[in-house]
N, C-alpha and C positions, 0 to 999 in steps of 0.2 A: 776681134777689133784689136789693133796694135796703134801705137803712138808714133806719128810720122814726123819726120825731120828732112826738110828740103835744105839742100847743100850746094853751093854754087861759088863759081869764080866770076864775079861781076864784070861784064865787059866795061872797058876804060871809055868807050865812047858812048855808052849809056849813062846819064846820072844816076847816083847811086839812090835807092830807097830811102825815103825820109820817114817811113811809117810801116808797120806790120803790113797795112793793107795796101800800102804800095809794092811792097814784096811780093805779097800773094798776086797781085796783077801781073808783075815779072814773071813769076814762078809758073803760072798758069800757060804763058805763052811759050817763055824758054823751055818748059819740060817736054815739050813735042819737036824741039828744034835738033835736029842731029848735030853733032860735034865729035871733034877727034877725042880719042883717051886724053885723058886728062892726068899727068903724074901728080898733081896735087890731090886729086881725088883719091889716088893708091895710095900716098903717103899718110893722108887722113885716116883712110882705112886700116892702114898698119899700126896706127898709133891706137885706135880705139880695140882692134883684136888683140893686142899687145895685153890689154888691160882685161879685156871681155872677149875670149874667144868664141870663135861662131863652131858650126857644126862641120863644115867642109875644108875651111882654109887652114885649119889648126886641128887634125883629128886626133892627135897623139895627146892631148892635153886632159881627155878624160870628161869632157863636157859634152852632156848629153840633153836631149831635148827638152827633160825638166830642168834644167839649170842654166841653158842658153838664153842670154837677155834678147837676143835679136829675133825677130818676126821671119826674117829669111835668112838664107845664107846662099853662096858666101857673101861676107862683107869685104870687098876686094877694091872697091872704087873704081871697078871697071864699069863703063856705062858708054854707050854711044850717042847719050844725049846732052844737052848744056848743064842740067841739073842733075844734080846725084840724089837719090832719094833712099834713105834707111828708115826701117821700122822697129821698133823696140816693143815687145810683148807689154802689155799694159800692167801686168803682175809684176814685172821686173823694173818698171820706171822708176827710180828714185834720185835724190839729188846728186849723189856721187856720180851716176851714168850720166845725168845731163852735165854735171861739170866737166867730164872728160870729153862730151861731145862737142861740147861749145870751145874749149880750149884748144883741142886738137883741130879742130878748123881753122881758129884763128892764128894758131901757129903755121899753117899753110896760107893764110889770108884769103880765106872763105867766109862768105856768107852763111848764117843758119838761120831758117824760117821755123819756129815751133808754132804750127797752124792752131795747134789746140788750146794754146793760153793766148796766142796771139802776140807772141814776142819775137822780135828781129834781134838777132845777134849780128855784131859786126867786127870785121877782121881787127880794128882797134880796141878791141876787149870791151866795148859798151854795148847795151844793149836798149831796145824801144819798146816800151810794153803796151798794151791795147789803149791805153789811156794817153799815148804819147809823151809819156815820161822816160827820159833818159838818165841811165846809170852806168856805174862802172861794174863789169861783170867781175867779181871778187877773184883774185889769182889764189888764195889760200884755201877757200872753200866755194860750194855752190852759192850762186848770189842771192838764193833765200836761206833764211835759216832753217837749221834740221827741224824736220815736223815732228810735232807731238802727236804719235798715232791715237793716243789714248783720248786726245780732245776730241778731234773731229769724228773719230770712231764711235765715243761717247756720246757725241751730238746726234749724230744719226740715229744711234739705236733709241736713244730717247725720244727723238722726233718720231721715229716709226711705231715704237711701242704703244698698241693700243688705240691707234688712228686708223682711220681708212687709208688707202692708197692715195686717194686725192688728198687727203689731210697731211700725208706723210712727204708727198711732194712738195707742198707748201711750205713744209718744214724745210725740206731738203734744200730749196733755192735759199732761204734764210742762210743755211750753214755755208752754201756756196758763197753766199754774198761776202759773210762774214772771214772766210779762209781765202777766197779768192785763189784756189788752186785745185780745181774739182777733178783733176786726175789724180791727185794724190789720195783722196779718200773715197772716190766713187767704187771702188772695189768692196766698200763696205756696204752699200746700197743693195737690196735685192733686187733682181731682175724685173719685176712688175712695176718697183717703183722708178728702176731705169727705164723702163719703156714709155711709163706715162710723162717721166719727164723730159722725155724726147720729143714726144708729141705736143708737149705743152710748149715747146721752145721753136718748134718747127718754124713758126712765122713770130719774128719778133714784133714788139710794138715800135713805132716810129722813133720814137722819144721816151723818157721817163715819164713826160707830162700824160703819156697814153697808157700807163699801167693802171690797171682796173682795182686799186686796193684803197681802203679808208683807213685813215690813221685812228686807231682805238686804245692806244697806249694810255698811261698816267703820267702826269710831271706836276712838280710842286707849283700850284698856282697861287701861294699865299701871297697876298699883299699886290697881286696883279688885277688890273682892271678888264672887263670884258673884251674891252678892245684888244689888251695886250693878250689875254689867254688866245683869244681867236688867231692873234699873229702868231703866237708860239705854236699853237695846232697847225697852222697851215706849213710853216717852217719844218715842223716835225714830220708832216706827211710828205713833206716834198724831198726830206733825206731819206724817208723811207722807199718812196718811190724809186729814186735815185740808186739806192740800194740794191732793191729787187731787180731793177733794169739791169744794172752790173752784172748781178747774178745771172739772170736769164741769158746775158749776152756771153757768161763764161760757159754755162751748161750747153748752149747753142754751139759755140766753139768745140766744145768737148765732143758732144754728139754727132754734129752735122759738118765736120771738117772735111 
């Protein structure tokens, strides 16, 4: 499995996408539309391979199949379609590579859709995430903080230890919700757990209200009336449902893009 990015020069005659979902609708159509070779795509590819050589276009760099980050070669920007697609090996995906992809595209006035995390990057160096939030893609470093690998890896290991696969998947969903970046730590999850997570998220609930969980946590109810305790319990259950629902969406985007 590879991490896929869709890159394109948006037609001036068509309104620019205002969300990752609108971008995906455009990409689904435009990916099959023939187009002339685009020099912007070629310049974009050159900028990428200057930092991350591929196996074919730069054969004298000493890069081999074990160290090359690209799932396909060559990375040369040559395509006869309106959308240029690149794949990154999952094991090589990190913030530094993401930063180079996004900013190399912005340098050429291109849009980038990261389908896995449902994030749309625009040429003005802003991005829109799956919840519709807009922010600036930091020019100095990746837009997300450097990962603390020990934390998610430790959570995954702790979640799996001594549990059945089904129980482990429930815990993994919680981890995904907490870190909101499944692609960053999913390699730490054993294949059987990934398989079940894929099956569990194949069909998503329509909304957070449809997530079948019950709040079983504890909270300090000192001085609260029965009515207040019930209201707090409902509020916490609602927050839990929304958290798990976002996690299921994130896992679904990772496995079913």
